[in-house]
C-alpha positions in Angstrom: -125.4 107.1 -108.0 -123.0 109.2 -105.8 -122.7 109.2 -101.9 -124.2 112.7 -101.9 -127.5 111.3 -103.7 -127.8 108.8 -101.0 -127.7 111.4 -98.3 -129.9 113.5 -100.2 -132.4 110.8 -100.6 -132.2 110.2 -96.7 -132.8 113.7 -95.9 -135.7 113.6 -98.4 -137.0 110.3 -96.6 -136.6 111.8 -93.1 -138.5 115.0 -94.1 -136.0 117.2 -92.7 -135.2 118.6 -96.0 -137.7 117.5 -98.8 -135.8 119.8 -101.5 -132.1 120.0 -102.2 -131.8 123.6 -101.9 -133.0 123.5 -98.2 -129.8 121.6 -97.1 -126.7 123.5 -96.1 -123.2 122.2 -96.7 -122.6 121.1 -93.2 -125.8 119.1 -93.4 -124.5 117.2 -96.3 -121.0 116.7 -94.7 -122.6 115.4 -91.6 -124.9 113.1 -93.5 -121.7 111.7 -95.4 -120.1 111.1 -92.2 -123.1 109.0 -90.8 -123.2 107.2 -94.2 -119.6 106.2 -93.9 -119.7 105.2 -90.4 -123.0 103.0 -90.9 -121.3 101.5 -94.1 -118.3 100.7 -92.1 -120.5 98.9 -89.3 -122.1 96.9 -92.0 -118.6 96.0 -93.3 -117.3 95.1 -89.9 -120.6 92.8 -89.4 -119.5 90.5 -92.3 -121.6 92.2 -95.2 -119.6 92.5 -98.3 -120.4 96.3 -99.3 -117.7 96.8 -101.8 -117.6 100.4 -100.6 -114.7 102.6 -101.1 -114.2 104.4 -97.9 -112.8 107.8 -97.6 -109.2 108.2 -96.3 -110.2 111.0 -93.9 -113.6 110.3 -92.0 -114.2 114.0 -91.6 -113.8 114.9 -95.3 -115.8 112.4 -97.3 -116.2 113.0 -100.9 -119.8 113.1 -101.8 -119.2 113.0 -105.5 -117.6 109.5 -105.2 -119.7 107.0 -107.3 -121.1 104.2 -105.4 -120.7 100.8 -107.0 -122.4 98.5 -104.7 -125.5 96.0 -104.9 -128.9 97.8 -105.1 -130.2 96.0 -102.0 -127.5 97.7 -100.1 -128.5 101.2 -101.0 -132.2 100.3 -100.5 -131.0 99.4 -96.6 -128.8 102.4 -96.6 -131.4 105.3 -97.2 -134.1 104.5 -94.6 -131.3 103.6 -91.8 -129.6 106.9 -92.7 -132.9 108.8 -92.6 -133.5 107.6 -89.0 -130.0 108.4 -87.8 -130.4 112.0 -89.2 -134.0 112.2 -87.6 -132.2 111.3 -84.3 -129.6 113.9 -84.9 -132.0 116.6 -85.7 -134.3 116.0 -83.2 -137.2 114.8 -85.2 -139.2 111.5 -84.9 -139.0 109.2 -88.0 -142.2 108.2 -89.6 -143.4 104.3 -88.8 -143.1 103.9 -92.6 -139.6 104.6 -92.6 -139.0 102.5 -89.4 -140.6 99.6 -91.1 -138.6 99.9 -94.2 -135.3 100.2 -92.6 -136.2 97.1 -90.5 -137.0 95.1 -93.6 -134.2 96.2 -95.5 -131.8 95.4 -92.7 -133.3 92.1 -92.0 -133.1 91.3 -95.9 -129.5 92.6 -95.9 -128.5 90.4 -93.1 -130.3 87.5 -94.4 -128.0 87.7 -97.4 -124.8 87.5 -95.4 -122.3 84.5 -95.4 -122.4 84.1 -91.7 -122.9 80.3 -90.8 -126.0 79.7 -89.3 -124.4 78.3 -86.1 -123.1 81.8 -85.3 -126.4 83.7 -86.3 -128.3 84.9 -83.1 -131.6 83.4 -83.5 -134.7 85.7 -82.9 -136.5 82.8 -80.7 -133.8 83.0 -77.8 -135.2 85.1 -75.0 -133.5 88.2 -73.9 -130.7 87.6 -71.5 -130.2 84.2 -71.9 -127.4 84.7 -74.6 -127.1 82.6 -77.6 -126.5 79.0 -76.0 -127.2 75.9 -77.6 -130.2 73.7 -76.6 -129.4 71.5 -73.7 -128.9 67.9 -74.5 -130.8 65.3 -73.1 -129.0 62.2 -72.3 -130.6 59.1 -73.6 -129.1 56.6 -71.3 -130.3 55.2 -68.2 -127.7 55.4 -65.1 -127.3 51.9 -63.4 -128.4 51.5 -60.0 -125.4 51.2 -57.6 -125.3 47.8 -56.6 -124.3 48.2 -52.8 -126.3 50.0 -50.5 -125.0 52.8 -48.2 -125.6 52.7 -44.6 -126.5 56.1 -43.2 -128.0 54.8 -39.9 -126.5 56.4 -36.6 -125.4 54.0 -33.9 -124.3 56.7 -31.3 -120.6 55.6 -31.6 -118.0 58.2 -32.6 -115.1 56.8 -34.4 -111.6 57.7 -33.3 -109.7 60.2 -35.2 -106.0 59.6 -36.1 -105.8 56.3 -34.4 -104.0 53.4 -35.8 -105.2 50.1 -36.9 -105.6 47.3 -34.6 
């Protein structure tokens, strides 16, 4: 499978160009740039893509053969279709959205990121990824002396010496 095949599959998935002959050269080049950018994002997120990136991001070789895991390609096609829909002013279908979400979750589920660094889906928005508060299991002892807080009306002298 080549990079051009992935882009053509994404165009078909999005419904922008169901047939290859409906695509123009600029559309394929734009799709290849989006594909490279998304794979670079995945690679920076810690996913081993084994992707051979282009030396020039504006001139991506569409005939380069992709030798990566099948689950990566399954995640790339619907996500690229969503990006293409956004670029061409088309609304992606709910099926494409569901497929992209599931494939992305599966892809990030296979990463080698330790569980401690993964952001939990149970954390409410805005609270960050904070560890649960720890409850102290010991009881503090009660102070043995009492503090006198009564007021006698006398004001102590300031700066005076000791008698």
